[in-house]
C-alpha positions, 0 to 999 in steps of 0.5 A, spaced: 500 500 500 502 506 497 501 512 501 500 519 498 504 525 500 498 528 503 497 522 507 504 522 510 503 529 512 497 528 516 500 521 519 506 525 521 502 531 524 498 526 528 504 523 531 507 530 533 500 531 536 500 525 540 508 526 542 506 533 544 500 531 548 505 526 552 510 532 553 505 536 556 504 531 561 511 530 563 514 536 562 517 540 567 515 548 568 522 550 565 520 546 558 512 547 558 513 554 554 517 550 549 512 545 548 507 550 548 511 553 542 512 547 538 504 545 539 503 552 536 508 551 530 504 544 529 497 547 529 500 553 524 502 548 519 496 544 519 492 550 518 496 552 512 496 545 509 488 546 510 488 552 506 492 550 501 488 544 500 482 548 499 485 553 495 488 548 490 481 545 490 477 551 488 483 553 483 481 546 479 474 547 479 475 554 476 479 551 471 
């Protein structure tokens, strides 16, 4: 079974979110802000990926 690039990216994002969730539970106070920053970056990339997918879908309908 061959996965598409989008499927690989989605799987990687889900893995990162699971790791972040575990890191939030176990992080010391010193590392909590770092984990929060990483979480923000992951969510930002997820939103950008969704917006690009919507844009490409709309662009293909117009063509």
